[in-house]
Structure formats: structure tokens, C-alpha cells
DRENDO-1510 file (C-alpha; in Angstrom, 1 decimal, always signed):
<recs>
REC; n; res; u; v; w
REC; 1; MET; -13.9; -34.3; -59.0 .
REC; 2; ASN; -11.4; -36.8; -57.4 .
REC; 3; THR; -13.2; -38.1; -54.1 .
REC; 4; LYS; -9.7; -38.3; -52.4 .
REC; 5; ILE; -9.3; -34.6; -53.3 .
REC; 6; ILE; -12.7; -33.7; -52.0 .
REC; 7; LEU; -12.3; -35.4; -48.7 .
REC; 8; ASN; -8.8; -33.6; -48.3 .
REC; 9; CYS; -10.5; -30.4; -49.1 .
REC; 10; ALA; -13.2; -30.8; -46.5 .
REC; 11; ALA; -10.7; -32.1; -43.7 .
REC; 12; ALA; -8.8; -29.0; -44.5 .
REC; 13; LEU; -11.7; -26.7; -44.3 .
REC; 14; SER; -12.8; -28.3; -41.1 .
REC; 15; ALA; -9.5; -27.8; -39.4 .
REC; 16; ILE; -9.3; -24.1; -40.5 .
REC; 17; LEU; -12.9; -23.7; -38.9 .
REC; 18; THR; -11.8; -25.5; -35.7 .
REC; 19; MET; -8.9; -23.0; -35.4 .
REC; 20; VAL; -11.1; -20.0; -36.2 .
REC; 21; SER; -13.7; -21.2; -33.3 .
REC; 22; CYS; -10.8; -21.6; -30.8 .
REC; 23; GLN; -9.4; -18.3; -31.3 .
REC; 24; LYS; -10.0; -15.9; -28.2 .
REC; 25; THR; -12.8; -13.5; -29.2 .
REC; 26; ASP; -12.9; -11.3; -25.8 .
REC; 27; GLU; -9.7; -9.3; -25.4 .
REC; 28; GLU; -11.5; -6.8; -23.2 .
REC; 29; ALA; -10.0; -6.9; -19.4 .
REC; 30; PRO; -12.4; -6.8; -16.7 .
REC; 31; THR; -12.5; -3.4; -14.5 .
REC; 32; VAL; -13.5; -2.1; -11.0 .
REC; 33; CYS; -16.6; -0.1; -11.7 .
REC; 34; THR; -17.3; +0.9; -8.0 .
REC; 35; PRO; -18.5; +4.4; -7.5 .
REC; 36; GLU; -15.7; +6.6; -6.8 .
REC; 37; ALA; -17.6; +8.0; -3.9 .
REC; 38; SER; -17.0; +4.9; -2.0 .
REC; 39; ALA; -14.7; +5.5; +1.2 .
REC; 40; ASN; -13.7; +1.7; +1.5 .
REC; 41; SER; -13.2; +1.0; -2.0 .
REC; 42; VAL; -9.9; -0.1; -3.7 .
REC; 43; LEU; -10.4; +3.1; -5.9 .
REC; 44; ALA; -10.2; +5.3; -2.9 .
REC; 45; ASP; -6.8; +7.0; -2.2 .
REC; 46; GLU; -6.6; +5.5; +1.3 .
REC; 47; ILE; -8.9; +3.4; +3.6 .
REC; 48; GLU; -8.9; +4.2; +7.4 .
REC; 49; ALA; -9.1; +1.1; +9.8 .
REC; 50; MET; -8.6; +0.3; +13.4 .
REC; 51; ALA; -6.5; -2.3; +15.1 .
REC; 52; GLY; -8.7; -4.8; +16.7 .
REC; 53; ASP; -11.5; -4.1; +14.7 .
REC; 54; HIS; -12.3; -4.9; +10.9 .
REC; 55; VAL; -12.9; -3.0; +7.6 .
REC; 56; ASP; -15.2; -4.2; +4.6 .
REC; 57; ILE; -13.4; -3.4; +1.4 .
REC; 58; GLU; -16.5; -3.0; -0.7 .
REC; 59; ASP; -16.2; -2.8; -4.7 .
REC; 60; VAL; -18.2; -3.5; -7.9 .
REC; 61; PHE; -16.4; -5.5; -10.5 .
REC; 62; CYS; -17.3; -5.4; -14.1 .
REC; 63; ASP; -16.6; -7.3; -17.4 .
REC; 64; ASN; -18.4; -7.2; -20.9 .
REC; 65; GLU; -18.6; -10.9; -21.0 .
REC; 66; GLY; -18.1; -12.7; -17.8 .
REC; 67; LEU; -15.8; -12.5; -14.6 .
REC; 68; SER; -13.8; -15.1; -13.2 .
REC; 69; GLN; -12.0; -14.2; -10.0 .
REC; 70; ALA; -10.4; -11.2; -7.9 .
REC; 71; ARG; -7.4; -11.7; -5.9 .
REC; 72; TYR; -6.7; -9.5; -2.8 .
REC; 73; ASP; -3.1; -9.2; -1.4 .
REC; 74; ILE; -2.8; -7.0; +1.4 .
REC; 75; HIS; +0.8; -6.3; +3.0 .
REC; 76; ASN; +2.7; -3.9; +4.8 .
REC; 77; ALA; +3.9; -1.1; +2.8 .
REC; 78; ALA; +7.5; -0.7; +4.0 .
REC; 79; GLY; +10.6; -1.0; +2.1 .
REC; 80; HIS; +9.1; -1.1; -1.5 .
REC; 81; ALA; +7.0; +0.8; -3.8 .
REC; 82; HIS; +4.5; -0.4; -6.7 .
REC; 83; GLU; +4.8; +0.6; -10.2 .
REC; 84; GLY; +3.8; +4.0; -10.7 .
REC; 85; GLU; +3.9; +4.7; -7.0 .
REC; 86; GLU; +6.3; +7.2; -5.2 .
REC; 87; ASP; +8.9; +6.1; -2.4 .
REC; 88; GLU; +7.4; +5.3; +0.8 .
REC; 89; HIS; +9.2; +8.2; +2.4 .
REC; 90; ASP; +8.4; +10.8; -0.1 .
REC; 91; HIS; +5.9; +12.1; +2.3 .
REC; 92; GLY; +7.7; +11.4; +5.7 .
REC; 93; LEU; +8.8; +8.7; +7.8 .
REC; 94; THR; +5.8; +6.3; +8.8 .
REC; 95; LEU; +6.7; +4.0; +11.7 .
REC; 96; HIS; +5.1; +0.6; +11.1 .
REC; 97; SER; +4.3; -2.1; +13.8 .
REC; 98; GLY; +3.1; -6.1; +13.2 .
REC; 99; THR; +4.7; -6.0; +9.8 .
REC; 100; ASP; +4.5; -9.8; +9.4 .
REC; 101; TRP; +0.4; -9.6; +9.1 .
REC; 102; GLU; -0.8; -10.1; +5.2 .
REC; 103; ILE; -3.4; -11.6; +3.4 .
REC; 104; LEU; -3.6; -13.2; +0.1 .
REC; 105; GLU; -7.1; -14.4; -0.7 .
REC; 106; THR; -8.8; -15.2; -4.0 .
REC; 107; GLN; -12.5; -14.7; -4.5 .
REC; 108; SER; -14.5; -16.5; -7.4 .
REC; 109; LEU; -16.9; -14.3; -9.4 .
REC; 110; SER; -19.4; -14.8; -12.2 .
REC; 111; GLY; -21.6; -12.9; -14.2 .
REC; 112; THR; -20.7; -9.4; -15.7 .
REC; 113; GLU; -21.3; -7.3; -12.8 .
REC; 114; VAL; -20.4; -8.4; -9.2 .
REC; 115; GLU; -20.5; -6.4; -6.1 .
REC; 116; VAL; -18.2; -8.0; -3.4 .
REC; 117; ASP; -17.8; -7.3; +0.3 .
REC; 118; PHE; -14.4; -8.6; +1.5 .
REC; 119; HIS; -14.1; -8.6; +5.2 .
REC; 120; VAL; -10.8; -8.0; +6.8 .
REC; 121; ASP; -10.1; -8.4; +10.5 .
REC; 122; ILE; -7.2; -6.2; +11.4 .
REC; 123; PRO; -5.0; -7.5; +14.6 .
REC; 124; ASN; -4.2; -5.8; +17.5 .
REC; 125; THR; -0.4; -5.7; +16.6 .
REC; 126; ALA; -0.7; -4.0; +13.5 .
REC; 127; ARG; +0.2; +0.0; +13.0 .
REC; 128; GLY; +1.1; +1.8; +10.1 .
REC; 129; ILE; +0.4; +1.8; +6.2 .
REC; 130; TRP; -0.6; -1.4; +4.2 .
REC; 131; ASP; -0.9; -1.9; +0.5 .
REC; 132; VAL; -4.2; -3.3; -0.7 .
REC; 133; VAL; -3.7; -4.7; -4.3 .
REC; 134; VAL; -6.7; -6.2; -6.1 .
REC; 135; SER; -6.0; -8.3; -9.2 .
REC; 136; VAL; -9.2; -9.1; -11.5 .
REC; 137; VAL; -9.5; -11.7; -14.1 .
REC; 138; ASP; -12.3; -12.5; -16.6 .
REC; 139; GLU; -13.6; -15.9; -18.1 .
REC; 140; GLU; -11.1; -15.5; -21.1 .
REC; 141; GLY; -8.0; -15.1; -18.9 .
REC; 142; ASN; -7.9; -11.2; -19.6 .
REC; 143; VAL; -6.1; -9.6; -16.4 .
REC; 144; ALA; -6.8; -6.0; -15.5 .
REC; 145; SER; -3.9; -3.9; -14.2 .
REC; 146; ASP; -3.6; -4.2; -10.6 .
REC; 147; TYR; -5.6; -1.5; -8.5 .
REC; 148; ILE; -3.9; -0.4; -5.5 .
REC; 149; THR; -4.7; +1.6; -2.5 .
REC; 150; LYS; -3.2; +2.3; +1.0 .
REC; 151; LEU; -4.9; +0.9; +4.3 .
REC; 152; HIS; -4.1; +3.2; +7.1 .
REC; 153; ILE; -4.4; +1.4; +10.6 .
REC; 154; GLU; -4.3; +3.4; +13.8 .
REC; 155; ASN; -3.7; +1.5; +17.0 .
REC; 156; ASP; -4.8; +2.0; +20.7 .
REC; 157; TYR; -3.4; -1.2; +21.9 .
REC; 158; ILE; +0.3; -1.3; +21.7 .
REC; 159; PRO; +2.8; +1.4; +23.1 .
REC; 160; GLU; +3.6; +4.0; +20.2 .
REC; 161; PHE; +6.8; +5.5; +19.4 .
REC; 162; THR; +6.8; +9.3; +18.1 .
REC; 163; LEU; +9.9; +10.7; +16.8 .
REC; 164; ILE; +10.6; +14.5; +17.1 .
REC; 165; SER; +14.1; +14.9; +15.8 .
REC; 166; VAL; +16.7; +12.7; +14.1 .
REC; 167; GLY; +20.1; +13.9; +13.4 .
REC; 168; GLY; +18.8; +17.6; +14.0 .
REC; 169; THR; +15.8; +16.8; +11.2 .
REC; 170; ASP; +12.0; +16.1; +11.6 .
REC; 171; PRO; +11.5; +12.6; +10.3 .
REC; 172; SER; +8.0; +13.9; +9.0 .
REC; 173; GLY; +9.8; +15.9; +6.3 .
REC; 174; TRP; +12.0; +13.0; +5.1 .
REC; 175; HIS; +12.5; +12.0; +1.5 .
REC; 176; GLY; +14.1; +8.8; +1.4 .
REC; 177; GLU; +16.0; +6.9; +3.9 .
REC; 178; PRO; +18.5; +9.0; +6.1 .
REC; 179; VAL; +22.2; +8.6; +5.3 .
REC; 180; TRP; +24.6; +8.8; +8.4 .
REC; 181; THR; +28.2; +9.3; +8.4 .
REC; 182; ALA; +30.5; +6.7; +10.0 .
REC; 183; GLY; +32.4; +7.9; +13.2 .
REC; 184; THR; +29.7; +10.8; +13.8 .
REC; 185; ASP; +27.3; +10.9; +16.8 .
REC; 186; VAL; +23.5; +11.3; +15.9 .
REC; 187; ASN; +20.9; +12.6; +18.4 .
REC; 188; ILE; +17.5; +11.2; +18.5 .
REC; 189; THR; +14.6; +12.6; +20.5 .
REC; 190; GLY; +11.1; +11.3; +20.7 .
REC; 191; THR; +8.6; +9.8; +23.0 .
REC; 192; VAL; +7.1; +6.5; +23.7 .
REC; 193; SER; +3.5; +6.1; +25.1 .
REC; 194; ASP; +0.9; +3.8; +26.2 .
REC; 195; SER; -2.7; +4.5; +28.1 .
REC; 196; ASP; -1.8; +1.4; +30.4 .
REC; 197; GLY; +1.9; +2.5; +31.1 .
REC; 198; ILE; +5.2; +1.8; +29.7 .
REC; 199; ALA; +6.8; -1.4; +31.7 .
REC; 200; SER; +10.1; -1.3; +29.4 .
REC; 201; SER; +11.6; +0.1; +26.5 .
REC; 202; VAL; +14.9; -0.2; +24.5 .
REC; 203; LEU; +16.5; +1.6; +21.4 .
REC; 204; GLU; +19.0; -0.2; +19.3 .
REC; 205; PHE; +21.3; +0.3; +16.2 .
REC; 206; ILE; +22.0; -2.8; +14.2 .
REC; 207; ASP; +24.0; -3.7; +11.3 .
REC; 208; GLU; +21.8; -5.5; +9.0 .
REC; 209; ALA; +24.4; -7.4; +7.3 .
REC; 210; THR; +25.7; -9.1; +10.6 .
REC; 211; GLU; +22.5; -8.5; +12.7 .
REC; 212; ALA; +25.0; -7.2; +15.5 .
REC; 213; VAL; +23.9; -4.7; +17.9 .
REC; 214; LEU; +26.1; -1.6; +17.6 .
REC; 215; TRP; +24.5; +0.6; +20.0 .
REC; 216; GLU; +21.9; +0.0; +22.5 .
REC; 217; VAL; +20.3; +2.1; +25.5 .
REC; 218; GLU; +17.5; +0.7; +27.9 .
REC; 219; LEU; +14.9; +3.4; +28.8 .
REC; 220; ALA; +13.4; +3.7; +32.2 .
REC; 221; PRO; +9.8; +4.7; +31.8 .
REC; 222; THR; +8.8; +3.2; +35.1 .
REC; 223; GLY; +5.2; +2.8; +34.2 .
REC; 224; GLU; +4.7; +6.4; +33.0 .
REC; 225; THR; +1.8; +6.5; +30.2 .
REC; 226; GLU; +4.2; +9.0; +28.3 .
REC; 227; PHE; +7.7; +8.9; +28.3 .
REC; 228; ALA; +10.4; +11.5; +26.4 .
REC; 229; PHE; +13.8; +10.4; +25.5 .
REC; 230; ASP; +17.1; +12.2; +24.2 .
REC; 231; GLU; +19.6; +9.8; +23.3 .
REC; 232; THR; +23.0; +9.9; +21.0 .
REC; 233; VAL; +23.8; +7.2; +18.5 .
REC; 234; SER; +27.5; +6.6; +18.1 .
REC; 235; VAL; +28.1; +5.2; +14.7 .
REC; 236; PRO; +31.4; +3.3; +14.5 .
REC; 237; MET; +34.3; +4.6; +12.5 .
REC; 238; ASP; +34.8; +1.5; +10.5 .
REC; 239; LEU; +31.0; +0.9; +9.5 .
REC; 240; ALA; +29.3; +1.0; +6.1 .
REC; 241; GLY; +26.3; -0.2; +4.5 .
REC; 242; GLU; +22.7; -0.9; +5.5 .
REC; 243; CYS; +21.7; -0.6; +9.2 .
REC; 244; HIS; +18.4; -0.5; +11.2 .
REC; 245; PHE; +17.4; +1.8; +14.2 .
REC; 246; GLU; +14.8; -0.3; +16.5 .
REC; 247; MET; +12.4; +0.9; +19.3 .
REC; 248; LYS; +10.9; -1.8; +21.4 .
REC; 249; ALA; +8.4; -1.3; +24.2 .
REC; 250; VAL; +6.2; -3.3; +26.5 .
REC; 251; ASP; +3.3; -2.0; +28.2 .
REC; 252; SER; +2.0; -2.8; +31.8 .
REC; 253; ALA; -0.5; -5.1; +30.0 .
REC; 254; GLY; +2.0; -6.9; +28.2 .
REC; 255; ASN; +1.4; -5.6; +24.8 .
REC; 256; GLU; +4.6; -5.2; +22.6 .
REC; 257; THR; +5.7; -2.9; +20.1 .
REC; 258; GLU; +8.7; -3.1; +17.8 .
REC; 259; THR; +9.2; -0.5; +15.0 .
REC; 260; GLY; +12.0; +1.6; +13.6 .
REC; 261; PHE; +13.7; +2.8; +10.3 .
REC; 262; HIS; +16.6; +1.9; +8.0 .
REC; 263; VAL; +19.6; +4.1; +7.8 .
REC; 264; GLU; +22.4; +4.0; +5.2 .
REC; 265; VAL; +25.8; +4.4; +6.5 .
REC; 266; GLU; +28.8; +6.0; +4.3 .
</recs>
């Protein structure tokens, strides 16, 4: 056989073997294999935490050949829903505070089974529901579907607002954002409380497009630990679009709360 032909065949065979050897052989995605009984796992329906304290999110990650990393994304749950989740208001209104607090951190992993204790310090300013999203990748680059749970944060530091009635309905039974009609009055009742006493508090109705304050009232809690309010918001006749009802308070120790809810005006 011609030597040149032999060499060309050998080179072609070598190239084919190289391509085959470089092909991805592991296509199995990693998993979170934590026992479901774990209360602080991303597999739990909800993780409980207190502001000013910490929580350890404890999980076991598994892969058939080798793990690479786990990414933790913790952010406020207000205003959005992840794929497969219900709308945030499907189970009533949640009043959030300290919504700027978030965590985005990646942990390096190795081996086929790794236990991770992810330590999270909760700031004194946070209250409400946060999303905990964990993304896991193995050495071959296979990515598992995101694992998502809720982090429910209680807070004994900052003032707390409780809404009893908004426009004649109980916000705990809301499904979706409230819709107000232009040119009408909306009565709002509730309380603001704090163990140190409320130094000041204000309610505001704001046009989100212009950030203009359309209605405002200053409450007069005069140091009370719980103050009830009953106020009526006048919705401008020419208003339409997204608005926000804001509630702010400062206690006698200087701790501040700013919370509220979105409103669609038609």
C-alpha cells in the first residue's frame, strides 16, 4: 500500500479518536440530596429566621462523577415570582422591610457528595419573605434546575405595620395587586407598633411614574408602643397607572421601617 495513503489514514483515525475522547461523557446533572426532614434545607417549604440573628442553610449536594460549585442567591421575594411559583399575593399581602438586603455567593465543591453549611447573617432591618435560590453545577458543566425555598424573617427591632382593612377588604385575603378607581376615596385602617415606642410615622400615596407624593398624612403616635390609624386616601381624578402606598415609622431608639404595597389605578 502507498505509504502516503497509510499516513493519511492514520492521521484521519487519530483525529477521529481525539474527537471521540473529547466528547462529553457525563450528562447527568447534580442534585440536592439532603434528607427532606431537614428544617433549614433548600428542599424545605420555608426556612424561619430572626432579624439580628443568623441562619445556617444546610444541604448535601450529590453528583455521579464530581461536583464543581453551588451558587446561593438570596433576594427579597416582593414584586416577582420564579418559574413554577404562584404570584406573591396568592396567599395575601406580605409587608416587607429592608428589601435592599441580598446575597450572591458561590461555594466551590469537590467529590461526589458534599455537605455544605451556608452561614447567613440576617440584618436588623429585614422583615418579610426572601427567596433562597441554589444553583448546582458539576465538573462537566451540567447544571441542575434551580432549587428554591422561602426565607421568612421576623423582626423585633424595627417598627411594625399591620393593615386591618384597605378599601373595605382584609389584605390577608388579597389575590394579586389591589386596583383603585381614579376619583374615589379609599379608607385604610391598621396599626403601627414597637416595644421602644413610636417617635414618628407617615403614610404616603406615590405615583411611581413621576415619584410625586399625591397624598400624605403624618400620624401622631407620641411615643405609644401601639398606635391605631384610620385614614382615607383621595385618589386623583386624572390618575392612571402604577402607584405605591408607603408606610414609614421611626421608633424612640432611632430604628426605622419603610414598607408598603403596589396599587394599580384605573
